[in-house]
N, C-alpha and C positions, 0 to 999 in steps of 0.2 A: 619322479613321483607318479604313481598309478592314478589314472583318472577314470571316473565312472559317470556316465551320462544316462539319464532316464527321463523321458518326457513327462511322465506322471508317476508319483509314488503315493500310495495310499497305505495308511496304517490303522489297524483296529485297536491299537493299544497306545500307551504313552510313549512319546518321543522326547528325549532329553538331549541337550547340547551344552557344552561348556562355553563355546564361543561361536559367533556367526560372522561370516564375512561375505559381503556382496560385491559383485563386479560393479565398478563405478563408471558412469558415462559422463565425461566433461563436455559441456556445450559452450563453445566460445563464439559462435556466430551471433550476429545481432538478433536473429530469430532462429530458434531451434524447432525442428519438427520431429516428434517422437513417432516411432512405429511400434508395432506389437512386439518386436524383438528387443526393444530397449530394456536394459536391466532395471532392477528395483531402485537402485540409488542413482540419482541424477544431480550433478553439480553445475550450477550456472556460474561461468567464469569468464574472464576476459571482458569483452565488450558486450556479452550477452545480456539482453534485457527482457526477453520474452520467449516462452516455450509453448508450443501447441501440443496438447496431449494426443495420443493415437485415436484413430477411429474406434469408438467404443464397441462397435459390432465385431471387431477383430479380437476382442478380449473377453475373458470370462468374468462373470459377476464375482466380486471380491478381489479382483486384480488390484494390486497396490503399488504405489510409488512413494519414495521418500526423496524430496527435492530440497536442496540447500542452495541459497543464494549467497555467493561469495564475491559478487561484483563490486560491492561498495555503493551500489545504486539501487533504486527501486526496481524490482523485477515483476514480471507478470506471468501467470499461468493461465492458459486459455484452453477452451475445448477444441476439438479437432478443426472446427471451422473458423477459429480465431476469436470466438466470443469470450470476453473476459470472465474469468472464474475467480481468481485470487490475485491480490497484490502482495508481494513479498518485499519487505524492507531489507536493507543490507544486513548480512549475518543472521537472517531469519530462515526458518525451515518449515516445510509443510509435509504432512503425511496424508495421502489420498487413497480412498477406497472407491472402487466402481460399484455403485448400487444397482444401476440398471444399464443394460447393454443393447436395448432394442432400437436405439437410434445412434447415428454417428457421433453426436455430441455426448450422449450418455447422461447419466445422473451420477454425480460424484459427491461423496461425503469426505470432508477434509477437516483437519485440525492444523493450526499453525502456532509457532512460537516466535517470540520477539516481535519486531515491528511489522505492522501491516496496515492496510487501509482501515481495518477495524481498530480504531484508536483506543488507547488505554483510557484516556479522558480528554476533556475539551475545556477551552476557555471561551468566554463570550464578551464581545465588545459592541457598543452601540452609541448612537447619537440621536437624541429625541427632537430632531428638526432637520431641515434640508442641510445636507453636508456637501460643500463644494471642495474642489481641489485645495489641499493644504489643511483641511479640518481633521484633527485627531479624534478618534473614537474614544469612548470611556469604558473601562472595565470596572473601576471603582466610582461610585456615585459622585457626579459633578466634578470629576478630576480627569483631565485629558491624559492619555497614556504616555505622552512625552514627559509629563511631570510625575505621573503615577503609573509606571510601567508594571507589567507582570514579570515577576522574578522566578526564574527557573531553578529548581532545587536538585535536579538530577539529570543525567544525559537523556535527551529525548530527540525525537524527530517529528517535525510537522508532516503529516501524511495526507491531510485533506482540509479543504476549506468549504464553508457554505456562506452565501451572502444573500440576505433578504432585504426588501425595502417596502414601504407602505404604498407606493405608487410606482408604476412602470418608470424606470430610470435608466440612464446610460452613464456609466462611470466605473472606476477601478479603485479597489482598496488594497493597500500593500501592508505586509507584515514586516517590521523592521527590528533589528537589534539597535538599541539606543546608542551603541558605539558607531553606528553608520546609519544616519537618518536620511541618506540620499538613495541608497541602493536597497530595495526590498529583497528579503530572502524568499518571499512567496507573495503571490498576488492573485486576485480574482476580480472578474469584471461582470457587469450586467450590461446588456445592450437592448434598451427598450423592454426590460424585463422586470419582474418583481422578485425573482429568485434565480440563483444559479449555484452549482456545486462543481468542485473539481477534486480529483483524488490521485492525480499523477504527480505527487509531490514527495520529496524526501529531503527536507531541510533540517540539518542537524543543529541541535542546541546543546550547550553544556551548562553545568552548574554555574549559577550566578549570572548567566545571560539575562538581559532585561528586554522585554518585548513591548513595542509600541505599534499601534494600528492607525493608519492614516489614509484618507482619500487622496489618491494621486492624480486623478483626472475626472472630469465631468462633475455632475451634481446628482446626488443620490438622496431620495426621500426617506428620511428616518432610517438610515442603514443599521442593520444588525448582522454582525459577523461572528461565526463560530469557527474556532481554530482547533482542529482535531490533532492530537499528539499521541505518540506511542513510545514506549521504552525501547532503548537500544542497548 
């Protein structure tokens, strides 16, 4: 097959195509580092969990990448210096455009599909008093979540948690499936704090799973927990 290479092609009229195929770069290392020669299509595979984008000064404005996460775990896209840019859930994808290339980090515009740390919706649990280890929080008024759990209606992933309290406290709150009230599927702590957040989570839930929230250590002043979830 004949091949044609040209660094830049400009057209002053309409270009049409029946199909388009891009070279695909598979990244299987724990952390991948892209260079300006990386192709448009990037696949996170194997044990890969993180990718650093190229030095933006080596790219032109409008440079694009389409990145797909096939690892089955939460993945991360970072700027060239490792600063977090986007979190990608399993089987999710992101399309990125370089807006500004005057710094190595650059300024990127992006859109994502499927699960990411930007959750589809959230649920809220709280307890209106000091809550010590063993205390279940409440989603429904005056009903502890071990007896009135939240019921999942479609496949989801917990992607982030936030925990607040009315006074600086030290303790941990766990998220449990009611089928296993011993081992939390996600948890968050405060250490002499009034608030904390985490987003490095990808805990899968399926239809009819039931969720309970419980303080697992310490004592927390009037805790309020938000569980952020995204579709998968």
